[in-house]
N, C-alpha and C positions, 0 to 999 in steps of 0.2 A: 592076079596081076597087081603089081605094086602101084600105089597111087602116085600120080605125077606130082612133082614138087610144086609148091606155090610159086608162081613167077615173082621175081623181085620187082619192086616198083621202078618205073622208068624215071631217072633223075637227069638233070641237065649235066652235060659233059664238063661245063665249067661254071664258075659262080658269076659270070659276067652279068652286070645289071643288078645283082643282088644288093639291096640297100644296106645290108649289114657289112658288106665288104669295106666300104669307106670308114665305117665306125670302128672296125678292127685294125685298119691299116696302120695307125700310129700307136696302137696299144702294145706296150711292152710288158709282158707278164712272164714269170718263171714257169718253166715247162717241166713235165707235162701238165695239162689242164683238163678240166671236165666241162661238159655242157649239160645242163639240166634239160632233158629231152622228153617232152610229153607226146610228141607225134603231131602236135598242132602246127598251124602255119608259122607262128612266131618262133618256136624253138627249132622247127625244121630249117627256116631261113638262117637262123644263127648257126646251127650245126653245120650246114653246108659251107657257109662262109668261113667258120673256124677251121674246118677240115682242110679247106683250100689254103688258108693263111698259115697254118702250122701243120703241115703234112706229117703224119705219123706221130704227132704229139698230142692228139686230141682223143678223149674217150667220152662216151655218153653215159649218162645215168638216168634211168627211167624209174620213177616212183609209182608203184602199183598200189593205189589207195583201196581198192576193193569196194568202192562206194557205188559203182555202176555195173549194170549187166554187161556192158561192152568193154569192161576193163581188160579182160583177157585179149580181146581183139586189138585194143590199143597197144598192148605189150607186143603182140605178134607183128603189128605194123612197124613198131620201132625196131624190132629185131631185123625185119626185112630191109628197112631203109638203111640201117647201120651196116648190114652185110653188103648192100649195094655200093656204099661209098667207103667200105673197108675201115670202118671206125668201130673199135671195141665197144660193146654195150654191157652195162652192169644194171641189173634189175633189182630193186629193193621193194619188198612187199611190206606194207605198214597197216596198222589198225588206226584209222583216222576218225573213229567214232568220238563225238564230242561228249564231254562230261557235263553234268548238270550245271547250268549257268554259263556254259561256254558255247560260243557260236560254232556251227559246223565248219564255217570258213576258217576260223582261228585254229580249230583242232587240226584240220587238214594241213594248214600252212605250217604249224609247228611240227607235225609229223614229217612233212616233206623236207623241211630244213634239216632235221635230225638225220633222216635217211640219206640225204645228199651229202652231208658232212661226213657221216660215217663211211659211206662208200668211197668218197674221195680220199679220205685218210688211208683206208684199207688198200687202195691201189696206188698210193704214192702221188696223188695229184696235188698240185700246189694251190689251185684255186678252182672255183666253179663259176662258169658264165651263166647268167640268167637272162631270159629273153623278154623281160618287161620293156615296153616301149613307151613313146610319148603319151599315147592315149591312156595307158595304164597309170602313168604318172598323174595325169589330170584326174582320173577317177579316184586315185588315192587322196589327192588334195581335196576334192569335193566331198569325199567321205569324211575327211577330217573336219571340214567346215560344218557339215551336217551334224557332227557330234560336239561342236563347240570346242574343238581341240585348241591347244596352245601352240607355241612355236615348234615343238618337236613334231607335232602332227602336220602342221602347215608346211614344214620342210619336206614332206612327202618322202619318197624313196631315195636314199643316197646312192650314188653310182658305185661306191665301194663300201663294204662293211664286213664285219666279222661276226660269225655266229657258230656256236658249237665247235669252236676251235678251227674254223675254216674261213678263208677269205672268199667272199662272193663279189662278183663284178657284174654290173648291169651296163653293157656297152651300147644298148639300143635306145636309151631314154630320149634321144633327140630325133628318133625316127617314128613317123606316124604308122599306126596300124594299117591304114589304107595302102601306104607304099609297100608294106610287106605282103598284104593280100594280093595286090596287083601283080607283084613279081611272081608270087606262087601261081596265080592263075595264068599268067602269060607263059610261064615255063611248063605248065601242066604238071607241077610237082604234086604227087598224092599226099594228102594230109588227113588226119582224123579230125572230126568235129565233135567236141564234147557237147552233148545235148543239154547239159545243165547251163551252158552259157546263154541259152535263149530263155531261161526261166526268170521272169521278172519278179518272182517272189524274193529274189536276192537283191539287196540294195545296189550292189555294184552293177548288176545287170540292168537295173532300172536306169542308172546313170548312163550306162553304155548305149542302151537302145532308145531311151526317151530324151535324155538331157543333152548328150553330146551332139546329136544332129541339130538341135535347136541352137546350141552354142556355135556350131559351124556356120550357121546362117547369120547369126547376129554378130559374131566376132570371128572372122575367118582365121585370124592369127592367134587364137586363144591358146594353142599349145605352147607357142613361144613365150607369150606374156605370162601365162600361168606358171611356166617353168621358171621364169625370171623371179616371180614372187616367191616361189619355193626356195630358190637359191638365196634370196634376201632373208627369208625366215631361217634358213640353215645357218647363215652368217650370224644372225642375231642370237640364235641358240648357242652357237659356238662361243660367242662373247659371254653370255650368261653362264655357261659352264665354267669358263675361266674364272669369273668372279666367284662362283660357288666354291671352286677348288681352293682359291685363296682364303675365302671366309672360313671354310671348314678347317683349313690348316691352322689358321690363327686360333681356333678353338681347340686345337689338339686332336682333331679328327673326329670329335664327338660334339654335337650341338650343346652349347652351354646356355642356360636360361637367361642369365644376366646379359651375356653377350648378344643374344638374340634380341632382347628387349631394347638394346641400344641401336638396333638397326631399323631402317624403314621397313614397313610391313612387306613390301614387294621383295625386298632383299632377304628377309626372313623366309618367305615362301620359296624363293629360289634355292637357298642353301638347304632347306629341309627336303625339297623334292630331290635334289642331287644326292643328299645323304641317304635317303631311303632307297633310291633307285640303284645307286652304285654299290652300296654296302649290303643291301638286303634284297635287291631285285623286287622291291615293293613300290607300287604306284598309288599315291593318294588321290582320291577323287577331289573335285573342287570343294564339295561340302565337307569332306574329312579334313582337308587342309585348312579351310576357313575355321573349323572348330578347333583345330590344333593351335592355330595362330591366336584365337581368342583365349584359349586356356593358357598359353604362354604369357599373354598380356596380363591376365588376371593372377599370375603366379607371383604374388608379392609376400607370401608368408611361407615358412618352412613346412607347414602342415598342408599346403595346397596340393592336392593330388591331380595327376594328369593320366588319363587312360583313354586313348582314342584308337578305334579299330581302323587299321590300314592293311589292305591285302589279307594275308593269312595270319597276321599277328596284331600286336598292339604297340603303340608308342606310349611310353610311360615315363614318369619322372623318377629319377634316381638321384636324390640330393640336388646338386646344381646342374645336373646333366639330364639329357633325354636318352632313353634306351629303347630298343625295339626287341620285342620277344615274341616268339611263336608259341602258342599254347594248343 
């Protein structure tokens, strides 16, 4: 006797009350588009709202990291859910093992974005929606603060950005995780629960389970006020980027030692960060940048050498200019 098919999950007949519906209502995006779909409460809420908003123009992409015993079950759940709401699903399997010196979270995130972008391009999708919400935004800001980040980190997650040649959109950044979970529970929508989300060995989970409840009690409106601070940081960083672009252009696109020496130290740091990041995808630590600025200040003779390790290469002096080489 043939085995009976697995019953499809019971889903709401409409998206009424779905907190993601209002977030998508005024969003104008080129179609078709994708939704990064893990099977969890956040991405399920977003997928149902997007499928209702753009009927027949939405496809889901599930990234199978292979890091958990339940990963195959997560994939099957996503297949069942997408079949129930008539949304095509594309599954990408990735190896998300971290390299030495790389955090598991960073490795998984990089692999996920690559897989999402490649799948979207392959299927002609114009953008990919991500389900990060207001609580995720606060967690990102607090992580940045804990690491002593500058304005780029304090700006947290942008609502729209490009990576791997694809446009990514985060439409839920003003919606609380609680609102999403309450809607899912009220509608009885089946979702998967990633067991690693409860592991407080991860810094983000400690913030989520230990710090956010305390913030909720002390500052009930912290989501809105923290988001406002992140927007201010983003505006400040945008201004600094504009200044760096102008300064680097005046130097012919390559930092000149004499030109740098005539700038305030903070402006030197700004243009050097910009040059390294935009030209070489290299990020200098605070200690490396301080050492580089000190070497530039001391560079008063032709024989003065500069060689500072940054990322996978070195910043070196080449006559009156700085250059970056990978060895």
